[in-house]
N, C-alpha and C positions, 0 to 999 in steps of 0.2 A: 547375552543376546544384544544385537544392535537395536537402537531405538526405532520405533515405528509410530506412525500416526493411525489411530483407529477412530472411525466415525460411526455414530449410531443415528441413522435417519428414522424419525418417528419414535423417539425415545419416550415411550410411555411406561407401562408397568414392566413388561418383560425386557424391553430394550434398556430401561434404567437398571434393572436387576443385573443383567449381564455386563453392561457398561460400568456399573458401580463396582461389581466384584473385580473386573479387570483393573479399574482405577485403584482398588485396595491393594494391589500387588506392587504399585509403584513407590519407589523411595524418593526422598527429597532431591537426590542428584540424578534421578532417572529422566532422560530427555524424551521418553515415550509420552505421547499425548493422547488423551481421550477427549473427543469432541462430541457433544450431543447436539442434535437438531430436533427441536421439540416445540410445543406450544408456548406462547409468551409467558404465561403464569409460571409454568414449570421452569423455564429458562431463567426468569428473573430471580426466583428463589435460589436456584443452584448457584447462580453467579454472585448472589448476595451473601449466602451463608453455607453453601455446599449442598451435596445430596446426602440425605439420611437414609441408610438402609436399616430396616427394622426386621429382626428375626427373633420371635418370641419376646423376651424382655431385654434383648441386646440391641443397642443402637450403635451404628457405625456412621460417623460423619466424614464425608469425603469432600475435601476442598480443592482437589487437583483436577477437577473436570471443568472444561470450558463449554459454555452452552450458547446456542444461537437459535433464533426463531425462523431464520431463512438463509438461503445461500448467499444472498447479496450482502447481508450484514457480516457473514463469515469472511467473504472475499475482501470486504473493506478493512477487516481487522488484520489482514496479512501484511507483513513487511514486503517491500518491493522485491527483495531477493528470495522470497519464500514462495514456492509453488503450492498448489492445493492437491497434491497427489497423496492419497491415502493408501496404506498397505492393505488394510481390511476395512471395508465400508459395509456396515450392517444395514439392512432394510428390515425394520421391525414394526412397520405400520400394520394396521389391520389389512387383511388380504385385499379388500375392495379398494383400498387407497394406494395400491402398489404402483399402478401406472401414473397416477397423479404425482406420487413422490419421485418416480424416475424422471418425469418431465421437469419437475421443479429443481432437481439436482443433477440434471443432464451432464453439465460440464464436469462436475465432481466425479460422477460415475464413470465417464469416459476416461478420465485421467487416472483413476484408481486401479490398483492391481487386482484386487479380489472383491467381488460383491457377494455378501453373505445374506441369504434369505433366512430370517428367523421369524417364521410365521406359522399359523395353523393353515390347514387346507391342502387339497389335492390339486396338482397341476399348476401351482403358482409359477413354477419355472418356465412353463410354456408361454405365460404372459410376458415374462421378463426377457426371454430369448429374442423377442422382436426388437428389443432396444439395447441389449447387452450381449457381447460375444459369449457363446456357450462355454468356452474354455475358461472364462473368468468367474463363472457362477459356482457357488457353494450353497448347500442347504444345511440348516441345523434343525433337528427335531429334538424337542425337550419336553419333559414332563414336570419341570420345575414350575411352581405356581407363584404368581406375584400380583399384587394389587397396588395401584397408585392411590395411596390413602389420602394424600393432599399434595398440592404442588411442592416438589422438593422432597417428598417422603414416599418411599416405596417399601411395601411389606413383602417379605419372602414368606409366602404362606405354605409352601410345601416343597421338599426336595425330591429329586428323581433322577432319571437318566438324561443324558445329552449325547446325541449321535450327530456326527458331521461327515459329509461326503460330497462327491461331485454328482450333480443330478444328470449330467451328460457324460458318463464315463467313456463313451465311444470317441470323444474328442481326444482321448489320451491313448487309446488302444494301440495305435500304430506308431506312436512316437514315445519311445522309452525315455528320452531326454526330457521331454515336456512332462511326462508322468512323474519322473523323479523330482523335478523342480516343484511340481504341484504338490506332491506329497510332503516335501520339505516345508512348504508354506503351511499346509494343513497341520503338520506336526508342531510347527512353531505356535500356531494359534491354539492348538490343543494344550500345549504346555502352559501357555498364558492363562487359559481358562481354568486349568487344574490348579494353578498357583492361586487362583482366586476362588477356590472352594467349589468349582463346578466340574465335577468328574465327567470327563469327556472321552468318547470312543470314536475313532475313525472307522467308518464302515464302507464296504464296497458298493452296497446297494441302498443308498439313502432313500430312494423313492419307495422302497418296500416299507421303510419306517414311517414315511409320511402317511402311508395307508394304515399302518398299524395304529398310529395315534388317531387318525381320522375315524376308525371304527369306534373307538372310545367316545369321541365327540359326537358322532352320528347317533349313537344310542342314548347318550346322557343329555347333551346340551339342548337339543330341540324339545325334548319332553320336559326338562326342567324349565325352559323358557316359557312353554305353553301353560304349565301348571303353576309356575312360580314356587315350586318346591325345591328344597335343598337336595343334594345328591343322595343323602341318606334317607330322606323322606320318600323319594321315588321308590326305593327298594322295599318299602313297607306295603306297597300296593301290588298285589298279584297281577292285576290287569295291566298296570303300567310296566311291570317287569316283562310281561309277555310282549307288549308293544315295543319296548326297547330292544328286546331280543330279535324280533321280526325285522326291525329297521337294520340291524347289523347283518342279519342273514341276507337281506336284499343287497346290501353293499358288498358282501363277500362274493356274490354272484357276479357283480359288475367288475370287481377286481380281477376275476378270471379272464374277462374280455381284454384286460390290459396285460395279459401274460403273467399274472401273479396268482399263485396258488396258496391259500391259507387254510388252516384247519378250522372248521366252523366252530366246534365246541370250544377250542382254545381261546378264540377271540371274542366269543360271546362271554365266556367266563372272565376274560381280561377286562371287558367293559364293566361287568358287575363288580369285579374286584377293585377297580379304580373308584367306582362310585362309593364303595364301602370305605375305602381308605381316605376318601375326601368327603365323608358323610356330612360335615358341617358346611360345606362350600355351596355358595350360589354360583353356578357355572358362568362362564364368560358371556354366553349368549343371553342368559337370564339377566346378568348385569347390564348388558346393552339394552335389553327391553325395558328394564326399570329406569335406566338413564335416558330412554327415548332416543337411542342412537341406532344407526344401521347395524345389522348383524352380519356375520360371515356365512350365512345360510347358503349362499351361492357356491361356496368353496367346500361345503360339507354335504349335507343331504341334497342340496340343489345340484351339486356336481354329479352325484349318483344319478339323479334324474336326467341330467344332460347327457351323460355317457350312455345311459340305458336307452335313450331315444335314438342315439346314433346306431345302436345295434338292434333296434326293434324289440327290446326287452321291456316288459312291464314291471315297474317297481311302485305299486300303488300306494303303499304306506309312506315311502319317502316323498312321493309326489304330493300327497295330502298334507303332510306336516310342513313341507316347503311352502306350499301356498298359504297355509295358516300363518306361518311366521311372516311371510310377505304381506299378508293382510294386516297383521299387527303393526308392522313397520309403516304401512300406508296410513294407519289410523293416527300416527303421531308425526310422520315425516311429510305428509302431503302439503302442509302449510308452512313448513320450516324453510 
């Protein structure tokens, strides 16, 4: 393969995990570059001693990643004959920070070939299409788990699937040349990810997979965040299980308004299965609540409420839990 430049905007837990595994495939004579854009503390540690990937008792130190805390510092680091065009530029911020990141890295995004959304949530691509050409957008859905343990140290807490595809496939439907070129680029990225231990599948309907993952998060995350229980502890309560199931069933109804048909029992069972497989986990929304950070509620249960209102459909349980989470956020964000 010819060398490429890969950027990770918002390299926190999941961005550092993917970027780290990509960096792990590079050899000393490889001219491919991995560039992180992240918070100063994370950047400083990576530049000083490298990124540490922890998986169980195994530690992998990667010293071939360059990190910057803003676009200006990155631009200043470039030699006069080197442009700032990236082949693959990942956006791995929390969903609510997407537009902020796009504005901060506007020049880089415009110059780059592919913009990869690696985030939780439904409908993120519709935010981004206002700023980025649809034909440049790619979405990744993954069930891999990661936690940023300390600046410069990311824990791989669970393996799973990774799906990749075009969120706007209609952009390629009538142009076979463009489609062939796009698929070649997707395959190249897939091969790089797989070389880095991230088994990846290219799919025709990536939006369907964003919903499938959202069903899991809609049932588990909000109830875990409200009760402060681990995923496994949630399953011990009959009443909480009933509530989790009802939240997913409401979301399944709204998915149908988007032209997507899912088997109700299958996806309720999937949600419970994931909770069981990750029994010891404090889910990401609970982690945000504990850390007194904003949550992604507007892109999960809140998105169900938003879409339901547009169709005149009542989703009372998703509405209630959305407002409860927003109330919790208000309790600690109002003075921040």
